[in-house]
C-alpha positions as CSV (number, residue, x, y, z in Angstrom):
1,M,0.0,0.0,0.0
2,C,1.6,3.2,-1.2
3,G,5.3,3.4,-2.0
4,I,8.1,5.7,-0.8
5,I,11.5,6.4,-2.4
6,G,14.1,8.9,-1.4
7,I,17.5,9.6,-3.0
8,L,20.5,11.6,-1.8
9,G,22.5,11.2,-5.0
10,S,25.1,12.6,-7.3
11,H,23.0,12.7,-10.5
12,E,19.6,14.1,-11.5
13,V,17.2,12.1,-9.3
14,S,13.9,12.7,-11.0
15,P,14.3,9.9,-13.5
16,Q,15.7,7.6,-10.8
17,L,12.7,8.4,-8.5
18,V,10.2,7.5,-11.3
19,D,12.0,4.3,-12.1
20,A,12.1,3.3,-8.5
21,L,8.4,4.1,-8.1
22,R,7.7,1.9,-11.1
23,R,9.2,-1.0,-9.2
24,L,6.7,-0.2,-6.4
25,E,3.6,-0.2,-8.7
26,Y,2.8,-3.7,-7.5
27,R,1.8,-2.3,-4.1
28,G,-1.2,-0.5,-5.6
29,Y,-1.7,3.2,-6.2
30,D,-3.9,5.8,-7.8
31,S,-1.6,8.9,-8.0
32,A,2.1,9.7,-7.9
33,G,4.5,12.5,-7.4
34,V,8.1,13.6,-6.8
35,A,9.8,16.5,-5.1
36,T,13.4,17.7,-5.4
37,V,15.7,20.3,-4.1
38,D,17.8,21.8,-7.0
39,A,21.4,23.2,-6.9
40,T,20.1,26.6,-5.9
41,G,18.3,25.1,-2.9
42,R,14.8,25.5,-4.4
43,L,12.2,22.9,-3.4
44,E,9.7,22.0,-6.1
45,R,7.3,19.1,-6.8
46,R,5.3,17.5,-9.6
47,R,2.2,15.3,-9.1
48,A,-0.2,13.5,-11.3
49,V,-3.3,11.3,-11.0
50,G,-3.4,7.8,-12.4
51,K,-0.6,5.7,-13.7
52,L,3.1,6.7,-13.5
53,M,3.2,7.4,-17.2
54,N,1.1,10.5,-16.4
55,L,3.8,11.7,-14.0
56,S,6.5,10.9,-16.5
57,D,4.8,12.9,-19.2
58,R,4.5,15.8,-16.9
59,L,8.2,15.7,-16.0
60,V,9.0,15.8,-19.7
61,H,7.1,19.1,-20.1
62,E,8.0,20.4,-16.6
63,P,11.4,19.0,-15.7
64,L,12.4,18.9,-12.0
65,P,16.2,19.2,-11.5
66,G,18.0,18.3,-8.4
67,H,20.3,15.6,-6.8
68,I,18.1,15.0,-3.8
69,G,14.4,14.0,-3.9
70,I,11.5,12.0,-2.6
71,G,8.8,10.2,-4.5
72,H,5.5,8.5,-3.7
73,T,2.8,6.3,-5.2
74,R,-0.5,7.0,-3.3
75,W,-3.3,4.6,-2.5
76,A,-6.1,6.9,-1.4
77,T,-7.3,6.8,2.2
78,H,-8.2,10.3,3.3
79,G,-9.6,12.2,0.2
80,A,-10.2,11.1,-3.3
81,A,-7.5,10.4,-5.9
82,T,-6.9,13.9,-7.1
83,E,-3.8,16.0,-7.8
84,V,-4.3,18.2,-4.8
85,N,-4.4,15.1,-2.5
86,A,-1.4,13.4,-4.2
87,H,2.0,13.3,-2.5
88,P,4.4,14.9,-1.9
89,H,2.6,17.4,0.2
90,Q,4.4,20.7,0.6
91,S,4.0,23.6,3.0
92,G,6.5,26.4,2.5
93,P,10.0,25.1,3.1
94,V,9.1,21.4,3.6
95,A,7.8,18.5,1.4
96,V,6.6,15.2,2.9
97,V,5.6,11.8,1.7
98,H,3.8,9.3,3.9
99,N,2.5,5.8,4.1
100,G,0.0,5.0,6.8
101,I,-2.7,6.9,8.6
102,I,-2.3,9.8,11.1
103,E,-5.2,9.0,13.4
104,N,-5.3,12.4,15.2
105,F,-5.0,14.5,12.1
106,R,-8.4,16.1,12.7
107,D,-7.3,17.4,16.1
108,L,-4.1,18.7,14.6
109,R,-6.0,20.4,11.8
110,E,-8.2,22.1,14.4
111,E,-5.2,23.5,16.1
112,L,-3.8,24.7,12.9
113,G,-7.0,26.4,12.1
114,A,-6.9,28.2,15.4
115,L,-3.4,29.5,14.2
116,G,-4.9,30.7,11.0
117,I,-3.3,27.9,8.9
118,Q,-5.7,26.2,6.5
119,P,-4.9,22.9,4.6
120,Q,-5.3,22.7,0.8
121,S,-6.1,19.0,0.6
122,Q,-8.3,16.4,2.4
123,T,-5.4,14.3,3.4
124,D,-4.0,13.4,6.9
125,T,-0.5,13.8,5.4
126,E,-0.7,17.4,4.7
127,T,-1.0,18.0,8.4
128,V,2.5,16.7,8.9
129,A,3.9,19.2,6.4
130,L,1.9,22.1,7.9
131,W,3.1,21.5,11.4
132,T,6.7,21.1,10.3
133,A,6.5,24.4,8.4
134,H,4.9,26.0,11.4
135,Y,7.7,24.9,13.7
136,M,10.3,26.1,11.2
137,D,8.5,29.5,11.2
138,Q,8.9,29.6,15.0
139,G,12.7,29.4,14.5
140,Q,13.3,25.6,14.7
141,S,15.8,23.9,12.4
142,P,14.5,21.4,9.9
143,I,15.6,18.5,12.2
144,Q,14.1,20.1,15.3
145,A,10.8,20.9,13.4
146,A,10.5,17.4,12.1
147,R,11.1,15.9,15.6
148,S,8.5,18.3,17.1
149,T,6.0,17.2,14.5
150,L,6.7,13.5,15.0
151,A,6.1,13.8,18.7
152,R,2.6,15.0,18.0
153,L,1.6,12.2,15.7
154,R,-0.6,9.2,16.6
155,G,-1.2,6.3,14.2
156,A,0.9,4.3,11.8
157,F,3.3,6.0,9.4
158,A,6.5,5.9,7.3
159,L,7.6,9.5,6.6
160,A,10.2,11.2,4.5
161,F,11.0,14.9,4.7
162,I,13.1,17.2,2.5
163,F,13.6,20.9,2.9
164,D,14.0,24.1,0.9
165,G,17.7,25.2,1.0
166,E,18.9,21.8,2.2
167,D,20.3,19.8,-0.7
168,D,22.1,17.3,1.7
169,L,19.4,16.5,4.3
170,M,16.6,14.0,4.4
171,I,14.7,12.9,7.5
172,A,12.9,9.5,7.7
173,A,10.6,8.1,10.4
174,R,8.9,4.9,11.0
175,K,6.0,3.8,13.2
176,G,4.1,0.8,12.1
177,S,4.7,1.1,8.3
178,P,7.9,-0.4,6.9
179,L,10.9,1.8,5.9
180,A,14.4,0.8,4.8
181,I,17.6,2.8,4.3
182,G,20.0,2.0,1.5
183,H,23.7,2.7,1.7
184,G,25.7,3.8,-1.3
185,D,29.1,5.3,-2.2
186,K,28.6,8.9,-1.0
187,E,24.9,8.4,-1.8
188,M,22.0,7.4,0.5
189,F,18.6,5.9,-0.3
190,L,15.3,5.4,1.3
191,G,12.5,3.1,0.4
192,S,9.3,1.4,1.6
193,D,10.9,-1.9,0.7
194,A,14.0,-3.4,-0.7
195,V,12.5,-3.8,-4.2
196,A,12.7,-0.1,-4.7
197,L,16.3,0.1,-3.5
198,A,17.7,-2.9,-5.4
199,P,18.9,-1.0,-8.5
200,F,20.9,1.3,-6.3
201,T,22.4,-0.8,-3.5
202,D,22.5,-4.2,-1.8
203,R,23.3,-2.7,1.6
204,I,20.1,-2.2,3.6
205,T,19.2,-1.1,7.1
206,Y,15.6,-1.5,8.3
207,L,14.3,1.0,10.7
208,E,12.6,-0.3,13.8
209,D,9.3,0.9,15.2
210,G,9.6,4.4,16.6
211,D,12.9,5.1,14.9
212,H,13.7,8.3,13.0
213,A,16.8,8.9,10.9
214,V,18.8,11.8,9.7
215,L,20.3,11.1,6.2
216,T,23.1,13.0,4.5
217,R,25.3,11.7,1.7
218,A,28.0,11.0,4.3
219,G,25.7,8.4,6.1
220,V,22.8,8.1,8.5
221,Q,22.2,8.7,12.2
222,I,19.3,6.7,13.6
223,F,17.4,7.6,16.8
224,D,15.1,5.3,18.7
225,A,11.6,6.1,20.1
226,A,13.2,7.6,23.2
227,G,15.3,9.9,21.1
228,N,18.6,8.2,21.8
229,Q,21.0,7.6,19.0
230,T,21.2,3.9,18.2
231,H,22.6,1.4,15.8
232,R,20.6,-0.8,13.4
233,V,22.1,-3.8,11.7
234,E,23.1,-3.3,8.0
235,A,22.1,-6.3,5.9
236,R,23.0,-7.5,2.4
237,I,20.1,-8.3,0.1
238,D,20.1,-10.5,-2.9
239,T,19.4,-8.0,-5.6
240,G,18.6,-10.8,-8.0
241,A,15.8,-12.0,-5.8
242,T,14.2,-8.6,-6.1
243,A,14.3,-8.5,-9.9
244,I,11.0,-7.5,-11.5
245,D,10.7,-9.1,-14.9
246,K,7.7,-10.6,-16.7
247,G,9.9,-13.2,-18.3
248,G,8.1,-13.2,-21.6
249,Y,4.6,-13.5,-20.0
250,R,1.9,-11.0,-20.8
251,H,1.3,-10.3,-17.1
252,F,3.1,-10.8,-13.9
253,M,0.3,-12.9,-12.6
254,A,0.6,-15.4,-15.5
255,K,4.3,-15.7,-14.7
256,E,3.7,-16.2,-11.0
257,I,1.1,-18.9,-11.6
258,A,3.6,-20.7,-13.8
259,E,6.3,-20.5,-11.1
260,Q,4.3,-22.5,-8.5
261,P,5.8,-26.0,-9.2
262,V,9.3,-24.6,-8.7
263,V,8.7,-22.5,-5.6
264,I,6.7,-25.3,-4.0
265,G,9.6,-27.6,-4.7
266,D,11.9,-25.0,-3.0
267,V,9.6,-25.1,0.1
268,L,9.7,-28.9,0.3
269,N,13.5,-28.9,-0.1
270,H,13.9,-26.4,2.7
271,Y,11.6,-28.1,5.2
272,V,11.7,-31.8,4.4
273,K,14.9,-33.9,4.4
274,G,14.1,-37.5,3.4
275,D,11.2,-38.6,5.6
276,R,12.0,-36.0,8.2
277,I,10.5,-32.5,8.7
278,V,13.1,-29.9,9.7
279,L,11.9,-26.9,11.6
280,P,13.6,-24.4,13.9
281,D,14.4,-25.5,17.5
282,G,11.5,-25.4,19.8
283,M,8.8,-26.3,17.3
284,N,7.5,-29.4,19.0
285,F,3.7,-29.7,19.2
286,H,3.5,-32.3,21.9
287,D,2.2,-30.0,24.7
288,V,0.3,-27.6,22.4
289,D,-3.5,-27.6,23.2
290,R,-4.8,-25.2,20.5
291,I,-3.7,-23.3,17.4
292,S,-4.9,-19.8,16.5
293,L,-4.4,-18.9,12.9
294,V,-4.8,-15.3,11.7
295,G,-4.4,-13.6,8.3
296,C,-6.1,-11.2,5.9
297,G,-7.6,-11.9,2.5
298,T,-5.9,-14.8,0.8
299,A,-3.6,-15.4,3.8
300,H,-6.7,-15.9,6.0
301,L,-8.0,-18.4,3.5
302,A,-4.7,-20.3,3.6
303,G,-5.2,-20.6,7.3
304,H,-8.7,-21.7,6.8
305,V,-7.5,-24.7,4.7
306,A,-4.9,-25.4,7.3
307,K,-7.6,-25.6,10.0
308,Y,-8.8,-28.8,8.4
309,W,-5.3,-30.3,8.3
310,F,-4.5,-29.5,11.9
311,E,-7.7,-30.9,13.2
312,Q,-8.0,-33.9,10.9
313,L,-4.4,-35.0,10.8
314,A,-3.1,-33.8,14.2
315,G,-6.3,-33.8,16.2
316,L,-5.3,-30.3,17.3
317,P,-8.1,-27.7,17.8
318,C,-7.6,-24.8,15.5
319,D,-9.3,-21.4,15.5
320,I,-9.1,-19.3,12.3
321,D,-9.7,-15.5,12.5
322,V,-9.7,-12.6,10.2
323,A,-6.8,-10.5,11.6
324,S,-8.8,-7.3,11.6
325,E,-11.3,-8.8,14.0
326,F,-9.0,-10.9,16.2
327,R,-7.9,-8.6,18.9
328,Y,-11.2,-6.7,19.0
329,R,-13.0,-10.0,19.7
330,E,-10.6,-10.3,22.7
331,P,-10.5,-14.1,22.4
332,P,-9.5,-16.1,25.5
333,L,-6.1,-17.7,24.6
334,S,-4.7,-20.7,26.4
335,P,-1.1,-20.3,27.7
336,K,-0.4,-23.7,26.1
337,S,-1.6,-22.6,22.7
338,W,0.4,-21.3,19.7
339,F,-0.5,-18.3,17.5
340,I,0.4,-18.4,13.8
341,A,0.3,-15.2,11.8
342,V,0.2,-15.6,8.0
343,S,1.2,-12.7,5.8
344,Q,2.8,-12.4,2.4
345,S,4.5,-9.1,3.1
346,G,5.0,-9.6,6.8
347,E,3.9,-6.0,7.3
348,T,0.1,-6.4,7.2
349,A,-1.0,-3.9,9.9
350,D,-4.0,-5.9,11.2
351,T,-2.0,-9.2,11.3
352,L,0.9,-7.5,13.1
353,A,-1.4,-6.0,15.7
354,A,-3.0,-9.4,16.2
355,L,0.5,-10.9,16.7
356,H,1.3,-8.3,19.3
357,Y,-2.0,-8.9,21.1
358,A,-1.4,-12.7,21.2
359,G,2.2,-12.5,22.2
360,A,1.3,-11.8,25.9
361,H,-1.2,-14.7,26.1
362,V,0.2,-17.8,24.2
363,A,3.2,-20.1,24.6
364,R,4.6,-19.3,21.2
365,T,4.0,-17.0,18.2
366,V,5.0,-18.0,14.7
367,G,5.2,-15.8,11.7
368,L,4.6,-17.4,8.3
369,V,5.9,-14.7,5.9
370,N,7.4,-14.3,2.4
371,V,9.7,-11.4,3.5
372,G,12.3,-12.5,6.1
373,T,13.2,-9.0,7.2
374,S,9.6,-7.9,7.8
375,A,8.0,-6.7,11.0
376,I,6.1,-10.0,11.6
377,A,9.3,-12.0,11.0
378,R,11.2,-9.9,13.5
379,D,8.4,-9.8,16.1
380,A,7.3,-13.4,16.1
381,D,9.1,-15.9,18.4
382,I,9.8,-18.0,15.3
383,A,9.7,-16.9,11.6
384,L,9.1,-19.4,8.9
385,P,9.8,-18.2,5.3
386,T,7.3,-19.3,2.6
387,L,10.0,-18.9,-0.1
388,A,7.7,-17.8,-2.8
389,G,10.1,-15.1,-4.1
390,I,8.9,-11.7,-5.0
391,E,5.2,-11.6,-6.0
392,V,4.4,-8.5,-8.1
393,S,0.8,-9.1,-9.1
394,V,-1.5,-7.7,-6.5
395,A,-3.7,-10.8,-6.5
396,S,-1.7,-13.5,-4.8
397,S,-1.0,-16.8,-6.5
398,K,2.3,-18.5,-5.7
399,A,2.4,-16.8,-2.2
400,F,-0.9,-18.6,-1.4
401,T,0.2,-22.1,-2.4
402,C,3.6,-21.6,-0.7
403,Q,1.7,-20.7,2.5
404,L,-0.5,-23.8,2.1
405,T,2.6,-26.0,1.7
406,V,4.3,-24.7,4.8
407,L,1.1,-25.0,6.8
408,A,0.7,-28.6,5.5
409,I,4.2,-29.4,6.8
410,L,3.4,-27.9,10.2
411,A,0.2,-29.9,10.4
412,L,2.1,-33.1,9.6
413,K,4.8,-32.2,12.2
414,A,2.0,-31.7,14.8
415,A,0.4,-35.0,13.8
416,H,3.7,-36.8,14.3
417,D,4.6,-35.0,17.5
418,R,1.2,-35.8,19.1
419,G,1.3,-39.4,18.1
420,R,-1.6,-39.2,15.7
421,I,0.5,-40.7,12.8
422,D,3.6,-43.0,13.0
423,E,6.7,-42.9,10.9
424,D,5.1,-44.9,8.1
425,A,2.1,-42.7,7.9
426,L,4.3,-39.6,8.0
427,A,6.3,-40.9,5.1
428,A,3.2,-41.6,3.1
429,H,1.8,-38.1,3.7
430,L,5.2,-36.6,2.8
431,A,5.1,-38.6,-0.4
432,D,1.7,-37.1,-1.2
433,L,3.1,-33.7,-0.6
434,R,6.2,-34.3,-2.7
435,S,3.9,-35.3,-5.6
436,V,2.3,-31.9,-5.6
437,P,4.9,-30.0,-7.7
438,G,4.6,-32.6,-10.5
439,L,0.8,-32.6,-10.3
440,M,0.9,-28.8,-10.3
441,Q,2.9,-28.9,-13.5
442,Q,0.1,-31.0,-15.0
443,T,-2.5,-28.6,-13.7
444,L,-0.8,-25.7,-15.4
445,S,-1.8,-27.3,-18.7
446,M,-5.4,-26.3,-17.8
447,S,-4.7,-22.7,-18.8
448,D,-6.2,-23.0,-22.2
449,A,-9.3,-24.9,-20.9
450,C,-9.8,-22.2,-18.3
451,R,-9.5,-19.6,-21.1
452,D,-12.2,-21.3,-23.0
453,Q,-14.6,-20.8,-20.0
454,A,-13.6,-17.2,-19.5
455,E,-15.8,-15.7,-22.2
456,W,-18.8,-17.3,-20.6
457,L,-17.9,-16.2,-17.1
458,S,-17.0,-12.7,-18.2
459,Q,-20.7,-12.1,-19.2
460,A,-21.9,-13.0,-15.7
461,R,-23.0,-10.5,-13.0
462,D,-22.8,-13.1,-10.2
463,V,-20.8,-16.3,-9.8
464,L,-21.0,-18.9,-7.0
465,F,-18.2,-21.3,-6.0
466,L,-19.0,-24.4,-4.0
467,G,-16.7,-26.8,-2.1
468,R,-16.7,-29.1,0.9
469,G,-14.2,-29.8,3.5
470,A,-10.8,-28.3,2.8
471,L,-12.0,-27.4,-0.7
472,Y,-14.5,-25.0,0.9
473,P,-11.8,-22.4,1.6
474,V,-10.5,-22.9,-1.9
475,A,-14.0,-22.0,-3.2
476,L,-13.8,-18.9,-1.1
477,E,-10.4,-18.1,-2.6
478,G,-11.8,-18.7,-6.1
479,A,-14.5,-16.2,-5.5
480,L,-12.1,-13.7,-4.0
481,K,-9.8,-14.0,-7.1
482,L,-12.6,-13.5,-9.5
483,K,-13.8,-10.4,-7.6
484,E,-10.3,-8.9,-7.3
485,L,-9.4,-9.3,-11.0
486,S,-12.6,-9.1,-13.0
487,Y,-14.9,-7.0,-10.7
488,I,-17.6,-9.6,-11.0
489,H,-19.6,-10.3,-7.9
490,A,-18.7,-13.8,-6.7
491,E,-19.3,-15.7,-3.5
492,G,-17.9,-19.0,-2.1
493,Y,-20.0,-21.3,-0.1
494,A,-19.7,-24.6,1.7
495,S,-21.8,-26.9,-0.6
496,G,-24.0,-28.0,2.3
497,E,-25.0,-24.4,3.0
498,L,-26.4,-23.9,-0.5
499,K,-30.0,-24.7,0.5
500,H,-29.8,-22.4,3.6
501,G,-30.1,-19.3,1.5
502,P,-27.8,-19.0,-1.5
503,I,-30.0,-21.4,-3.6
504,A,-32.4,-18.4,-3.9
505,L,-29.9,-16.8,-6.3
506,I,-29.8,-19.7,-8.7
507,D,-31.1,-19.1,-12.3
508,R,-29.9,-19.6,-15.8
509,D,-27.6,-16.5,-15.6
510,V,-25.6,-17.5,-12.5
511,P,-22.7,-19.7,-13.2
512,V,-21.9,-22.1,-10.3
513,I,-18.3,-23.5,-10.1
514,V,-18.2,-26.8,-8.2
515,L,-14.9,-28.1,-6.7
516,A,-15.5,-31.9,-6.3
517,P,-12.5,-34.2,-6.1
518,H,-13.5,-37.9,-6.0
519,D,-13.0,-38.2,-2.2
520,A,-15.1,-39.2,0.8
521,L,-17.2,-36.0,0.4
522,F,-17.8,-36.4,-3.4
523,E,-21.3,-37.8,-3.3
524,K,-22.5,-35.1,-1.0
525,T,-21.0,-32.4,-3.1
526,V,-22.6,-33.9,-6.3
527,S,-26.0,-34.0,-4.5
528,N,-25.7,-30.3,-3.9
529,M,-24.7,-29.8,-7.5
530,Q,-27.8,-31.6,-8.6
531,E,-29.9,-29.2,-6.6
532,V,-28.4,-26.4,-8.7
533,M,-29.0,-28.2,-12.0
534,A,-32.6,-28.9,-11.0
535,R,-33.1,-25.1,-10.9
536,H,-31.4,-24.6,-14.3
537,G,-28.2,-23.3,-12.8
538,P,-25.3,-23.7,-15.2
539,I,-22.5,-25.8,-13.7
540,L,-18.7,-25.7,-14.3
541,L,-17.5,-28.9,-12.6
542,L,-13.9,-29.4,-11.5
543,S,-13.0,-33.0,-10.6
544,D,-10.6,-35.8,-11.5
545,D,-11.3,-38.4,-14.2
546,E,-13.2,-40.7,-11.8
547,G,-15.4,-37.9,-10.6
548,L,-16.1,-36.5,-14.1
549,A,-17.0,-40.0,-15.3
550,S,-19.7,-40.4,-12.7
551,A,-21.1,-36.8,-12.3
552,S,-20.4,-34.7,-15.4
553,H,-23.6,-35.5,-17.2
554,G,-25.7,-32.4,-17.7
555,V,-23.2,-29.9,-16.6
556,Q,-22.5,-26.9,-18.9
557,A,-18.7,-27.5,-18.7
558,S,-16.1,-29.4,-16.9
559,L,-12.4,-29.2,-16.1
560,Q,-10.4,-32.4,-15.4
561,M,-8.0,-32.2,-12.5
562,P,-5.2,-34.7,-12.0
563,S,-5.7,-37.5,-9.4
564,G,-3.4,-37.7,-6.4
565,G,-2.0,-35.4,-3.8
566,G,-3.9,-37.1,-0.9
567,A,-5.0,-34.6,1.7
568,F,-3.1,-31.8,-0.1
569,Q,-5.4,-31.6,-3.1
570,P,-6.5,-28.1,-2.1
571,I,-3.1,-26.8,-3.2
572,L,-3.7,-28.2,-6.7
573,Y,-7.3,-26.9,-6.9
574,A,-6.0,-23.4,-6.3
575,I,-4.4,-23.2,-9.8
576,P,-7.7,-23.4,-11.8
577,M,-9.2,-20.8,-9.4
578,Q,-6.3,-18.5,-10.4
579,Y,-6.5,-19.3,-14.1
580,L,-10.3,-18.8,-14.3
581,A,-10.0,-15.4,-12.6
582,Y,-7.0,-14.4,-14.7
583,H,-8.5,-15.3,-18.1
584,T,-11.9,-13.8,-17.2
585,A,-10.1,-10.5,-16.3
586,V,-8.2,-10.6,-19.6
587,A,-11.5,-11.3,-21.4
588,K,-13.1,-8.2,-19.7
589,G,-10.0,-6.0,-20.3
590,T,-9.4,-5.2,-16.6
591,D,-6.0,-4.5,-15.2
592,V,-4.8,-8.0,-14.1
593,D,-1.7,-7.0,-12.2
594,Q,-3.0,-3.9,-10.6
595,P,-6.8,-4.2,-10.0
596,R,-8.6,-1.0,-9.1
597,N,-8.7,0.0,-5.4
598,L,-6.4,-2.8,-4.3
599,A,-3.0,-2.7,-2.7
600,K,-0.5,-5.5,-2.4
601,S,0.7,-4.7,1.1
602,V,-2.0,-3.3,3.4
603,T,0.0,-1.5,6.1
604,V,-2.8,0.5,7.6
605,E,-5.9,-0.7,9.6
């Protein structure tokens, strides 16, 4: 959500800022802007609504010189996506970019109004610029003014400040939202994640919560929440791992769907050695009495699938919560329970808040993340990487199946630790799990068949997805993907719930997508499917060859899934859900990689 870039460089920074912002497009945005200080000390900015090309075009006609600058891609929270609400916000001698939400901005605005200072925008961010400018008018230095302003802010934020007349000074601050500093040769950089900084440096320092930093070309001074100068570790990043390239595919999402067999193989190689599961020390489930799984969006649905695995394989009670509701529900947590936070970015604000709430009440917190340097990875007792690699498309694909794979491994470890399965049963389940990458490769061949259904689905106003057992959350994920990418209203239901309300929606114009592997629940799912067909609802049935042979008569269309995978078939069924959404979006002409109103990393509540 939103993207920040800052450069203290030795060349013209405007083109570099725009290029870096382009690397942050995957986070989601609806406007963009840059500000620089030129060689004479003059602070100026350029902003534009819409895609980055609009900002680039403006900079061609209105160049912005300078060797220091900040840039921002905005995802609107306070105020519509307009140029006046776009970042950077400037008030007199200061320009500011901001990720997050200033919760007390209305109170701060009222105080400004009493001083005769009126904002020009609807944003919370402009308040930061106005107060900093006010303190400078009172005689404070830029650094003092920024600190005075920071002391007044409540909420979550990552902030970057530059100042008129200061071509070798940038101030950064972090509370809640991620922010990283890049170290160069007589150059310094600032970014909301390492992706933006990778072209400039592989030396990164991550600010901790409450930190603020004073950057010059000579280096950085970091101060903690108490105002004491402190040291934060400098890390080396693999710049190759942050490369953003479509690799010949039309969209990043198509590339990321195709990468799933490889990244799932990487997960298995990392966590499974022979017939043995290898996890960090202390991950023994013998005395655990309950699991709490929390995530947002697709990560929540990954946890929903895992609930079935933990309870069926390990006999371990498992609660699944939407992260944004978890701490407000104030759930009673057992001191012998474990809390597992699932997040692609590791910076999801609601999930991070849930982790902090749970930390005081449970035996152990575990962070399941794709970014090993993220806040959740740092704050959890144990961090487990999902090893998906960078995922650019806003709608998650490979991150979801990697989360599922790690959660499956955890469920098997719990089952073995608790004596629910012996060595032979563990080996059999691991063999099923190892078969998944090969079966996924077969499933990828369904792309053309899914494309054939896309024209039909793209004409629908409403689509229903049905599944039972661990396929029910996959039905939810299928509906979520279709909504995200094609803007078609879609809902997922447990098949048995169909006649408890949703069946009222069924008619000839409502496609119903049924996930029905030929397993112990197959007959019950088919029975529900027949209820739809009796009311003239068109069916798209997904099943294996045995299931299609016995139940495909009378359906409008079917897609054949490979047999195998045992309990871990939900991982395989995720792929046609992704392809159906992808091809439907292409058929409708929507923006596949950057759907409207969505952000990749949601770092505000």
